[in-house]
C-alpha positions as CSV (number, residue, x, y, z in Angstrom):
1,M,71.8,-15.1,-11.6
2,N,73.4,-17.0,-14.5
3,A,70.5,-19.2,-15.5
4,G,69.9,-19.6,-19.2
5,R,72.1,-19.5,-22.3
6,R,74.3,-16.5,-22.6
7,T,73.0,-14.4,-25.5
8,V,75.3,-11.4,-25.6
9,A,78.3,-10.0,-23.8
10,V,78.7,-6.2,-24.3
11,A,82.1,-4.6,-24.0
12,T,82.9,-1.4,-22.2
13,L,80.6,1.5,-23.2
14,A,82.7,4.2,-21.6
15,G,84.5,7.0,-23.4
16,A,84.5,7.3,-27.2
17,L,82.5,4.2,-27.8
18,A,79.7,5.4,-25.5
19,L,79.5,8.7,-27.4
20,S,79.5,7.0,-30.8
21,V,76.6,4.8,-29.7
22,L,74.7,7.7,-28.2
23,N,75.1,9.9,-31.3
24,A,73.1,7.6,-33.6
25,P,71.0,9.6,-36.1
26,A,67.9,11.2,-34.5
27,A,65.9,10.6,-37.7
28,N,65.7,6.9,-36.7
29,A,64.0,7.7,-33.4
30,A,60.9,5.6,-33.0
31,D,59.2,3.2,-30.6
32,T,61.3,0.0,-30.4
33,G,58.8,-2.1,-28.5
34,I,61.6,-3.3,-26.2
35,T,60.8,-3.4,-22.5
36,V,63.4,-3.1,-19.9
37,S,62.3,-3.8,-16.3
38,D,63.6,-4.9,-12.9
39,I,66.5,-2.5,-12.9
40,V,68.8,-2.7,-9.9
41,I,71.8,-0.5,-9.5
42,N,74.5,-1.1,-6.9
43,K,72.0,-3.3,-5.0
44,G,70.1,-0.2,-4.2
45,K,72.9,1.4,-2.2
46,P,74.5,4.8,-2.8
47,I,77.5,4.9,-5.2
48,V,80.7,6.3,-3.5
49,V,83.4,7.7,-5.8
50,G,86.9,9.0,-4.9
51,T,89.3,11.0,-6.9
52,S,91.2,8.5,-9.0
53,N,90.0,4.9,-8.9
54,V,87.4,3.7,-11.4
55,V,84.2,2.5,-9.7
56,E,82.0,-0.2,-11.2
57,P,78.6,-0.5,-9.4
58,S,76.7,-3.6,-10.1
59,L,73.8,-3.5,-12.6
60,S,71.1,-5.9,-13.4
61,F,67.9,-5.7,-15.5
62,S,65.5,-7.7,-17.6
63,I,64.7,-7.4,-21.3
64,T,61.5,-8.3,-23.2
65,L,61.7,-8.2,-27.0
66,P,59.0,-7.2,-29.6
67,T,57.5,-9.3,-32.3
68,G,60.0,-10.3,-35.0
69,Y,63.0,-10.3,-32.6
70,S,64.5,-13.1,-30.7
71,T,67.1,-13.5,-28.0
72,A,68.8,-16.0,-30.3
73,D,69.9,-13.1,-32.5
74,P,71.4,-10.5,-30.1
75,S,73.0,-8.6,-32.9
76,R,69.6,-7.1,-33.9
77,Y,68.8,-5.4,-30.6
78,E,70.4,-3.4,-27.8
79,A,69.0,-2.3,-24.5
80,Y,70.7,-1.0,-21.3
81,P,70.1,1.4,-18.4
82,F,72.3,4.5,-17.8
83,L,72.5,7.3,-15.3
84,Y,72.2,11.0,-16.2
85,R,71.8,14.5,-14.7
86,G,70.0,17.4,-16.2
87,T,68.1,16.8,-19.3
88,M,67.9,13.5,-21.2
89,S,68.7,15.2,-24.5
90,T,71.9,16.9,-23.3
91,A,73.1,13.6,-21.7
92,T,72.5,11.5,-24.7
93,D,73.6,14.0,-27.3
94,T,76.9,15.1,-25.7
95,G,77.7,12.5,-23.1
96,E,77.9,15.2,-20.4
97,N,76.5,14.1,-17.0
98,F,76.1,10.6,-18.5
99,I,77.2,7.3,-16.9
100,G,76.7,4.2,-18.9
101,P,77.5,0.5,-18.5
102,G,81.0,-0.8,-18.4
103,S,80.0,-4.3,-19.5
104,Y,77.1,-6.6,-19.1
105,T,76.1,-10.1,-20.2
106,C,72.5,-11.2,-21.0
107,Y,71.3,-14.7,-20.4
108,E,68.4,-16.1,-22.4
109,I,65.3,-17.1,-20.5
110,D,63.3,-17.8,-23.6
111,S,63.0,-16.4,-27.2
112,K,61.6,-13.1,-26.0
113,H,63.1,-12.6,-22.5
114,A,66.6,-12.2,-21.1
115,R,68.1,-11.3,-17.8
116,C,71.2,-9.1,-17.9
117,E,74.0,-8.6,-15.3
118,G,77.0,-6.4,-15.3
119,N,78.2,-3.0,-14.1
120,L,78.2,0.7,-14.6
121,Y,81.5,2.5,-15.3
122,I,82.5,5.6,-13.4
123,D,85.9,7.1,-14.0
124,P,86.8,10.3,-12.0
125,H,89.8,11.1,-14.2
126,P,89.8,14.7,-15.4
127,S,89.6,13.5,-19.0
128,Q,86.2,12.1,-18.3
129,E,82.9,13.9,-17.5
130,H,81.4,11.4,-15.1
131,V,82.1,13.3,-11.9
132,D,83.9,16.5,-12.7
133,S,82.1,18.8,-10.2
134,N,81.2,18.4,-6.5
135,S,77.6,19.2,-7.6
136,D,77.6,15.7,-9.1
137,A,77.2,14.3,-5.6
138,T,73.5,14.2,-5.8
139,T,70.6,12.1,-7.0
140,W,71.0,10.9,-10.6
141,K,68.1,9.8,-12.8
142,V,67.9,6.5,-14.6
143,G,67.3,6.3,-18.3
144,V,67.2,3.4,-20.8
145,A,68.7,3.2,-24.3
146,L,66.8,1.0,-26.7
147,R,67.7,0.1,-30.3
148,L,66.6,-2.3,-33.0
149,W,68.5,-3.2,-36.2
150,K,67.2,-4.4,-39.5
151,A,68.3,-7.7,-41.0
152,D,70.8,-5.9,-43.3
153,G,72.4,-4.1,-40.3
154,G,70.8,-0.7,-40.6
155,L,69.3,1.0,-37.6
156,K,65.5,0.5,-37.6
157,A,64.4,2.3,-34.4
158,E,66.0,4.1,-31.4
159,E,64.6,5.6,-28.3
160,Y,65.6,6.8,-24.8
161,E,63.1,6.3,-22.0
162,T,63.1,7.8,-18.5
163,R,62.5,5.9,-15.3
164,S,61.2,6.9,-11.9
165,K,64.1,5.0,-10.4
166,T,67.2,7.1,-9.2
167,A,70.7,6.5,-7.9
168,Q,72.6,8.5,-5.3
169,L,76.3,9.4,-6.0
170,K,78.4,10.4,-3.0
171,R,81.9,11.8,-2.5
172,A,84.3,9.3,-0.8
173,A,85.6,10.2,2.6
174,R,88.7,9.2,4.5
175,A,89.7,9.2,8.2
176,T,92.9,8.6,10.1
177,T,93.6,7.8,13.8
178,N,96.6,8.2,16.1
179,A,96.4,7.3,19.8
180,S,99.2,8.3,22.2
181,P,101.1,7.7,24.4
182,E,101.9,4.1,23.6
183,P,102.2,2.3,26.0
184,V,100.2,4.2,28.7
185,A,99.7,3.6,32.4
186,K,96.2,2.6,33.5
187,G,94.1,5.5,34.6
188,K,96.2,8.0,32.6
189,A,94.9,10.1,29.6
190,I,95.1,8.9,26.1
191,T,95.0,11.5,23.4
192,V,93.3,10.4,20.2
193,T,93.8,12.5,17.1
194,G,93.0,12.1,13.4
195,R,91.7,13.8,10.4
196,L,88.6,13.6,8.2
197,T,88.9,14.4,4.5
198,R,86.6,13.9,1.5
199,A,87.0,13.8,-2.3
200,N,87.0,17.1,-4.1
201,W,85.8,16.1,-7.6
202,S,86.8,19.5,-9.1
203,T,90.5,19.3,-8.0
204,K,90.8,15.5,-7.7
205,E,92.3,16.0,-4.2
206,Y,91.0,15.1,-0.7
207,D,90.2,18.2,1.4
208,G,89.7,18.6,5.1
209,Y,86.0,18.1,6.0
210,G,85.1,20.6,8.8
211,G,82.2,20.8,11.2
212,R,81.4,17.0,11.1
213,T,80.5,14.9,14.1
214,V,82.7,11.8,14.2
215,S,82.5,8.8,16.5
216,L,85.6,7.5,18.4
217,Q,85.3,3.8,18.8
218,F,87.2,1.3,21.0
219,K,87.7,-2.5,20.8
220,A,89.1,-4.2,23.8
221,K,91.9,-6.7,23.3
222,G,90.4,-10.2,22.8
223,T,87.0,-9.0,21.5
224,D,85.6,-8.5,18.1
225,T,83.3,-5.5,18.5
226,F,84.0,-1.8,18.4
227,T,81.9,0.4,20.6
228,T,81.5,4.2,20.4
229,V,83.0,5.8,23.5
230,K,83.0,9.4,22.6
231,K,82.2,11.9,19.8
232,A,84.1,14.9,18.5
233,T,83.6,17.6,15.8
234,T,86.2,18.2,13.1
235,S,87.9,21.6,12.9
236,S,87.8,23.7,9.7
237,T,90.7,21.6,8.4
238,G,89.1,18.3,9.3
239,A,91.3,17.7,12.4
240,L,90.0,15.6,15.3
241,K,91.2,15.5,18.9
242,T,89.9,14.1,22.1
243,T,91.1,12.4,25.3
244,V,89.9,9.2,27.0
245,T,91.1,7.4,30.2
246,A,93.2,4.3,29.7
247,S,91.4,1.4,31.2
248,A,92.4,-1.7,29.1
249,D,94.5,-2.8,26.2
250,G,92.7,-2.2,22.9
251,S,92.3,-0.4,19.6
252,Y,90.8,3.0,18.8
253,R,89.4,4.3,15.5
254,W,87.4,7.2,14.2
255,V,84.1,6.5,12.2
256,Y,82.2,9.1,10.2
257,Y,78.7,7.8,9.1
258,G,78.3,10.0,6.1
259,N,75.5,12.2,4.8
260,S,73.5,12.8,1.7
261,T,76.6,13.8,-0.4
262,T,79.4,12.0,1.4
263,G,80.2,8.3,2.1
264,V,81.1,6.6,5.3
265,A,84.7,6.8,6.5
266,T,86.3,4.3,8.9
267,S,90.0,4.8,9.9
268,A,92.5,2.1,10.5
269,S,92.6,1.3,14.2
270,D,95.5,2.2,16.5
271,Y,96.3,-0.2,19.3
272,V,97.3,1.0,22.7
273,D,99.0,-1.2,25.4
274,V,97.8,-0.3,28.9
275,L,100.3,-1.1,31.6
């Protein structure tokens, strides 16, 4: 949604800037009168994070301002949702287990209301504290940071509010596939191997994911749909192996459908020519 005049564009709040904003003097804590509503994070879907790439889940929310403040003067207020684990005070005081916005833009609806769109910013790099432990693959709480400034630029009021809304963070998973022999005679056995791994946020590596049920899927040549033809369980190292009977040309792939802490993994497909 981009209706309305743009009122403010906020730059990245990650890293040092986020901490400097969060560490505003507690003596100014007071009811701001700002209302933040209609918060939607990542379109309501789980957030899946790997070991190296920054992830920027979508973020949208609405703002209602108190008496004496107008969307025409965005320099006098600030309001944004964030994710946190543990206690609100620890997250906002130290930045530990805190995930804030990367950037967002607010669009004026009228003098008291704005709709904001942007993204959160999650960096798995060891220098950050966003996802530095596998225990971070869990349900995170949603909080809201609210601030008002005086006309002279001084901080007038600041508060942090909790919300009943939550967001699920999951460890990324990967899968590989190899089908052989290629080509193969019709009616003969095809051996399909592969491996399932998932992100280890503590070591920043991908480890074998054992004891998982993974689906082997097949798509016949000339068709668009993969169909599950067999299931297999990964070994302690994440290895996969099964056999199928060659019946037609087509592609094989492994698919893992994830769980409460781990995302979905779909391997690249491997084509087999049946003679």
